[in-house]
N, CA, C and O atoms as a MOPAC input file, in Angstrom:
PM7 MOZYME 1SCF
protein

 N     -0.90700 1     3.64000 1   -18.28700 1
 C     -0.00100 1     3.63200 1   -17.17200 1
 C     -0.24000 1     2.37100 1   -16.34200 1
 O     -1.38700 1     2.02000 1   -16.06800 1
 N      0.81500 1     1.70000 1   -15.94900 1
 C      0.62600 1     0.53000 1   -15.09600 1
 C      1.14700 1     0.81500 1   -13.69900 1
 O      1.65900 1     1.90200 1   -13.43400 1
 N      1.01800 1    -0.15100 1   -12.80800 1
 C      1.33600 1     0.07400 1   -11.40100 1
 C      2.79500 1     0.41500 1   -11.16700 1
 O      3.11200 1     1.03800 1   -10.15400 1
 N      3.70000 1     0.02900 1   -12.06600 1
 C      5.11400 1     0.30800 1   -11.88100 1
 C      5.52600 1     1.65700 1   -12.46300 1
 O      6.69900 1     2.02100 1   -12.38100 1
 N      4.59000 1     2.41100 1   -13.05000 1
 C      4.90000 1     3.71500 1   -13.61300 1
 C      5.04400 1     4.78500 1   -12.54600 1
 O      5.55800 1     5.86600 1   -12.83300 1
 N      4.60900 1     4.52000 1   -11.33600 1
 C      4.66800 1     5.50400 1   -10.27300 1
 C      5.98100 1     5.36400 1    -9.52800 1
 O      6.35400 1     4.27300 1    -9.09800 1
 N      6.68400 1     6.49400 1    -9.37800 1
 C      8.00000 1     6.47400 1    -8.73700 1
 C      7.94500 1     5.92800 1    -7.32100 1
 O      8.90900 1     5.31600 1    -6.86000 1
 N      6.83600 1     6.13700 1    -6.62200 1
 C      6.71500 1     5.68800 1    -5.24600 1
 C      6.49600 1     4.19300 1    -5.11600 1
 O      6.56800 1     3.65200 1    -4.01300 1
 N      6.23000 1     3.51700 1    -6.22300 1
 C      5.95200 1     2.08000 1    -6.17900 1
 C      7.25700 1     1.31000 1    -6.28800 1
 O      7.65900 1     0.91500 1    -7.38200 1
 N      7.90900 1     1.09700 1    -5.17500 1
 C      9.14800 1     0.34000 1    -5.14600 1
 C      8.81300 1    -1.14200 1    -5.18400 1
 O      8.13200 1    -1.64500 1    -4.29000 1
 N      9.28100 1    -1.84700 1    -6.20700 1
 C      8.91800 1    -3.25000 1    -6.30500 1
 C     10.15100 1    -4.13600 1    -6.21100 1
 O     11.26500 1    -3.73600 1    -6.54700 1
 N      9.91300 1    -5.33200 1    -5.75000 1
 C     10.92900 1    -6.36200 1    -5.67300 1
 C     10.36300 1    -7.55100 1    -6.43400 1
 O      9.32700 1    -8.09500 1    -6.05300 1
 N     11.02900 1    -7.95700 1    -7.49700 1
 C     10.54200 1    -9.04700 1    -8.33700 1
 C      9.11600 1    -8.79300 1    -8.79900 1
 O      8.29400 1    -9.70900 1    -8.81000 1
 N      8.81400 1    -7.54600 1    -9.18400 1
 C      7.49200 1    -7.21200 1    -9.68400 1
 C      6.42900 1    -7.05800 1    -8.61300 1
 O      5.25500 1    -6.87600 1    -8.93500 1
 N      6.80900 1    -7.12500 1    -7.36000 1
 C      5.85700 1    -7.01500 1    -6.24500 1
 C      6.28100 1    -5.85900 1    -5.34900 1
 O      7.47100 1    -5.61500 1    -5.15000 1
 N      5.29400 1    -5.15300 1    -4.81400 1
 C      5.59600 1    -4.05800 1    -3.89600 1
 C      6.33200 1    -4.61900 1    -2.67800 1
 O      6.05800 1    -5.73300 1    -2.23100 1
 N      7.24900 1    -3.85000 1    -2.16300 1
 C      7.93500 1    -4.24700 1    -0.93100 1
 C      6.89800 1    -4.30600 1     0.19700 1
 O      5.86400 1    -3.64200 1     0.13300 1
 N      7.18500 1    -5.10000 1     1.21700 1
 C      6.25500 1    -5.18400 1     2.35500 1
 C      6.01900 1    -3.79700 1     2.93500 1
 O      6.96400 1    -3.07200 1     3.24500 1
 N      4.76000 1    -3.43900 1     3.07600 1
 C      4.38600 1    -2.12400 1     3.57900 1
 C      3.90000 1    -2.18200 1     5.02000 1
 O      3.85700 1    -1.16100 1     5.70700 1
 N      3.54000 1    -3.35400 1     5.46700 1
 C      2.90300 1    -3.52900 1     6.76500 1
 C      3.92200 1    -3.97300 1     7.81500 1
 O      4.72900 1    -4.86900 1     7.56900 1
 N      3.87600 1    -3.34300 1     8.97600 1
 C      4.70800 1    -3.75200 1    10.11100 1
 C      3.85800 1    -4.69700 1    10.95700 1
 O      2.87300 1    -4.28800 1    11.57300 1
 N      4.25100 1    -5.95100 1    10.97300 1
 C      3.44300 1    -6.97700 1    11.63200 1
 C      3.18800 1    -6.67400 1    13.10400 1
 O      2.07200 1    -6.87000 1    13.58500 1
 N      4.18400 1    -6.20900 1    13.81700 1
 C      4.02200 1    -5.92400 1    15.24300 1
 C      2.99700 1    -4.81000 1    15.45600 1
 O      2.21100 1    -4.86500 1    16.40100 1
 N      3.00300 1    -3.80900 1    14.59000 1
 C      2.04900 1    -2.70200 1    14.72500 1
 C      0.62400 1    -3.17800 1    14.44000 1
 O     -0.32000 1    -2.73500 1    15.09300 1
 N      0.46700 1    -4.07300 1    13.47400 1
 C     -0.86000 1    -4.60900 1    13.15200 1
 C     -1.37600 1    -5.41500 1    14.33600 1
 O     -2.52100 1    -5.24900 1    14.75800 1
 N     -0.53600 1    -6.27700 1    14.86400 1
 C     -0.94200 1    -7.11300 1    15.99100 1
 C     -1.31900 1    -6.24800 1    17.19700 1
 O     -2.29700 1    -6.54000 1    17.88500 1
 N     -0.55800 1    -5.19600 1    17.45400 1
 C     -0.86000 1    -4.29100 1    18.57000 1
 C     -2.17600 1    -3.55300 1    18.32300 1
 O     -2.97600 1    -3.37800 1    19.24200 1
 N     -2.39900 1    -3.12200 1    17.07800 1
 C     -3.63700 1    -2.40400 1    16.75000 1
 C     -4.85700 1    -3.30100 1    16.89200 1
 O     -5.96000 1    -2.81900 1    17.14700 1
 N     -4.66400 1    -4.58500 1    16.72900 1
 C     -5.76400 1    -5.53900 1    16.86600 1
 C     -5.86600 1    -6.06300 1    18.30100 1
 O     -6.43100 1    -7.13000 1    18.54400 1
 N     -5.31900 1    -5.30900 1    19.23500 1
 C     -5.38300 1    -5.66000 1    20.65800 1
 C     -4.87600 1    -7.06700 1    20.93900 1
 O     -5.46900 1    -7.82000 1    21.71100 1
 N     -3.77500 1    -7.39900 1    20.29800 1
 C     -3.09600 1    -8.68500 1    20.48700 1
 C     -3.97200 1    -9.89600 1    20.18800 1
 O     -3.79800 1   -10.96000 1    20.78300 1
 N     -4.91800 1    -9.72800 1    19.25800 1
 C     -5.68400 1   -10.88700 1    18.77500 1
 C     -4.75600 1   -11.76600 1    17.96000 1
 O     -3.73100 1   -11.29800 1    17.46600 1
 N     -5.10100 1   -13.02000 1    17.81700 1
 C     -4.33700 1   -13.89000 1    16.93700 1
 C     -4.56900 1   -13.46100 1    15.49700 1
 O     -5.68600 1   -13.12100 1    15.10800 1
 N     -3.50000 1   -13.48300 1    14.71500 1
 C     -3.56300 1   -13.06400 1    13.31800 1
 C     -2.99600 1   -14.19400 1    12.46500 1
 O     -1.87300 1   -14.64700 1    12.69000 1
 N     -3.77300 1   -14.64400 1    11.49000 1
 C     -3.30700 1   -15.69700 1    10.58600 1
 C     -2.12900 1   -15.18000 1     9.77400 1
 O     -2.10300 1   -14.00800 1     9.40000 1
 N     -1.16600 1   -16.03200 1     9.50100 1
 C      0.04400 1   -15.60700 1     8.80200 1
 C     -0.25200 1   -15.03500 1     7.41200 1
 O      0.44500 1   -14.12400 1     6.96500 1
 N     -1.26100 1   -15.54900 1     6.73100 1
 C     -1.57200 1   -15.04500 1     5.39100 1
 C     -2.36600 1   -13.74000 1     5.41800 1
 O     -2.55600 1   -13.11500 1     4.37500 1
 N     -2.83100 1   -13.32000 1     6.59500 1
 C     -3.53200 1   -12.04900 1     6.73100 1
 C     -2.63200 1   -10.88800 1     6.33000 1
 O     -3.08000 1    -9.94900 1     5.67300 1
 N     -1.36700 1   -10.95200 1     6.72300 1
 C     -0.43900 1    -9.86400 1     6.44600 1
 C     -0.22900 1    -9.66900 1     4.94100 1
 O     -0.16900 1    -8.53300 1     4.46900 1
 N     -0.11900 1   -10.74600 1     4.20000 1
 C      0.03700 1   -10.63800 1     2.74600 1
 C     -1.19000 1    -9.98500 1     2.11900 1
 O     -1.06400 1    -9.13500 1     1.23700 1
 N     -2.36900 1   -10.38000 1     2.57300 1
 C     -3.60400 1    -9.79900 1     2.04100 1
 C     -3.71800 1    -8.32300 1     2.40000 1
 O     -4.11500 1    -7.50400 1     1.57200 1
 N     -3.36900 1    -7.99100 1     3.63000 1
 C     -3.40500 1    -6.59300 1     4.05500 1
 C     -2.39500 1    -5.77000 1     3.26600 1
 O     -2.69900 1    -4.65300 1     2.84800 1
 N     -1.21000 1    -6.30300 1     3.06100 1
 C     -0.18000 1    -5.62500 1     2.28700 1
 C     -0.66600 1    -5.36700 1     0.86100 1
 O     -0.43700 1    -4.28900 1     0.31200 1
 N     -1.33500 1    -6.35000 1     0.26100 1
 C     -1.87800 1    -6.18500 1    -1.08900 1
 C     -2.92100 1    -5.07300 1    -1.12900 1
 O     -2.94100 1    -4.27200 1    -2.06400 1
 N     -3.78700 1    -5.02200 1    -0.11900 1
 C     -4.82200 1    -3.98500 1    -0.05700 1
 C     -4.19900 1    -2.59100 1     0.06400 1
 O     -4.63200 1    -1.65000 1    -0.60100 1
 N     -3.18500 1    -2.47100 1     0.91400 1
 C     -2.51800 1    -1.18200 1     1.09900 1
 C     -1.80100 1    -0.77400 1    -0.18200 1
 O     -1.85300 1     0.39400 1    -0.56900 1
 N     -1.13600 1    -1.71100 1    -0.84400 1
 C     -0.44300 1    -1.41400 1    -2.10300 1
 C     -1.43400 1    -0.90600 1    -3.14800 1
 O     -1.14400 1     0.05600 1    -3.86000 1
 N     -2.58700 1    -1.53800 1    -3.24400 1
 C     -3.61300 1    -1.10900 1    -4.19800 1
 C     -4.13300 1     0.28700 1    -3.84900 1
 O     -4.33000 1     1.12000 1    -4.73300 1
 N     -4.34900 1     0.53100 1    -2.58200 1
 C     -4.80900 1     1.84000 1    -2.12300 1
 C     -3.79400 1     2.92800 1    -2.49200 1
 O     -4.17400 1     4.00100 1    -2.96000 1
 N     -2.51300 1     2.65200 1    -2.28200 1
 C     -1.46600 1     3.61800 1    -2.61200 1
 C     -1.36200 1     3.85600 1    -4.11300 1
 O     -1.18600 1     4.99100 1    -4.55600 1
 N     -1.47100 1     2.78900 1    -4.89200 1
 C     -1.41700 1     2.93400 1    -6.34700 1
 C     -2.58700 1     3.75300 1    -6.86100 1
 O     -2.41400 1     4.59800 1    -7.73900 1
 N     -3.77300 1     3.51600 1    -6.32700 1
 C     -4.95200 1     4.29300 1    -6.72200 1
 C     -4.78400 1     5.75800 1    -6.36200 1
 O     -5.13700 1     6.63500 1    -7.15000 1
 N     -4.24800 1     6.03300 1    -5.17500 1
 C     -4.03800 1     7.41400 1    -4.74800 1
 C     -3.00300 1     8.09600 1    -5.63600 1
 O     -3.18000 1     9.25500 1    -6.00900 1
 N     -1.93600 1     7.40000 1    -5.97400 1
 C     -0.91200 1     7.96900 1    -6.85800 1
 C     -1.49500 1     8.24400 1    -8.24000 1
 O     -1.17100 1     9.25800 1    -8.85800 1
 N     -2.34200 1     7.35900 1    -8.72300 1
 C     -2.97700 1     7.54000 1   -10.03100 1
 C     -3.87900 1     8.78000 1   -10.01500 1
 O     -3.86300 1     9.57100 1   -10.95700 1
 N     -4.65900 1     8.94600 1    -8.95200 1
 C     -5.53600 1    10.11900 1    -8.84900 1
 C     -4.72900 1    11.41500 1    -8.82500 1
 O     -5.08200 1    12.38600 1    -9.49400 1
 N     -3.65200 1    11.42400 1    -8.05700 1
 C     -2.80300 1    12.61700 1    -7.99600 1
 C     -2.20800 1    12.90200 1    -9.36600 1
 O     -2.20200 1    14.04700 1    -9.81900 1
 N     -1.71500 1    11.87900 1   -10.01400 1
 C     -1.13100 1    12.03900 1   -11.34500 1
 C     -2.16700 1    12.51800 1   -12.35500 1
 O     -1.87300 1    13.38000 1   -13.18300 1
 N     -3.35800 1    11.97500 1   -12.29300 1
 C     -4.44100 1    12.38500 1   -13.19900 1
 C     -4.81400 1    13.85000 1   -13.00700 1
 O     -5.34600 1    14.48600 1   -13.91700 1
 N     -4.53300 1    14.38300 1   -11.81600 1
 C     -4.81000 1    15.78600 1   -11.51200 1
 C     -3.55100 1    16.64300 1   -11.60300 1
 O     -3.47900 1    17.72500 1   -11.02200 1
 N     -2.55600 1    16.14300 1   -12.34300 1
 C     -1.29300 1    16.86800 1   -12.57700 1
 C     -0.58300 1    17.27400 1   -11.29600 1
 O     -0.01200 1    18.36100 1   -11.20700 1
 N     -0.62500 1    16.38700 1   -10.30300 1
 C      0.07200 1    16.63300 1    -9.04900 1
 C      1.06600 1    15.52100 1    -8.79200 1
 O      0.84400 1    14.37400 1    -9.18000 1
 N      2.17300 1    15.86600 1    -8.13100 1
 C      3.13900 1    14.86900 1    -7.69200 1
 C      2.99200 1    14.60000 1    -6.20400 1
 O      3.67800 1    13.74200 1    -5.64900 1
 N      2.10100 1    15.33100 1    -5.56600 1
 C      1.86100 1    15.17000 1    -4.13500 1
 C      0.55500 1    14.42400 1    -3.91600 1
 O     -0.50700 1    14.86300 1    -4.35900 1
 N      0.64400 1    13.30900 1    -3.23900 1
 C     -0.56000 1    12.54500 1    -2.89600 1
 C     -1.17200 1    13.20000 1    -1.66600 1
 O     -0.48000 1    13.46300 1    -0.68200 1
 N     -2.46500 1    13.45800 1    -1.72800 1
 C     -3.17400 1    14.14500 1    -0.65700 1
 C     -4.28400 1    13.25000 1    -0.11100 1
 O     -4.67100 1    12.27500 1    -0.75500 1
 N     -4.79700 1    13.58000 1     1.07700 1
 C     -5.85800 1    12.75300 1     1.65100 1
 C     -7.04400 1    12.54500 1     0.71700 1
 O     -7.65600 1    11.47700 1     0.71900 1
 N     -7.36800 1    13.55000 1    -0.07300 1
 C     -8.51600 1    13.42200 1    -0.98200 1
 C     -8.28200 1    12.37400 1    -2.07100 1
 O     -9.23000 1    11.96200 1    -2.74000 1
 N     -7.03000 1    11.93700 1    -2.25900 1
 C     -6.73200 1    10.90100 1    -3.25200 1
 C     -7.09200 1     9.50900 1    -2.75200 1
 O     -7.13100 1     8.55500 1    -3.52900 1
 N     -7.35200 1     9.39700 1    -1.46200 1
 C     -7.78200 1     8.11300 1    -0.91200 1
 C     -9.25000 1     7.94900 1    -1.16000 1
 O     -9.83100 1     6.93200 1    -0.77900 1

């Protein structure tokens, strides 16, 4: 199974759609300066986390991702 086998993995040109809301990240970081490439790296980390969670749920014959899948 590859990363695109999961129905929840919506991709654009083979890449997950942006998952991170930049304004929310900046607010959560107490309005610290954030490098522009930070968002891409954070988005990649979140995409990987979601794919791993979907894989765990699927491996356990579930279609529902649960907190324990993180």
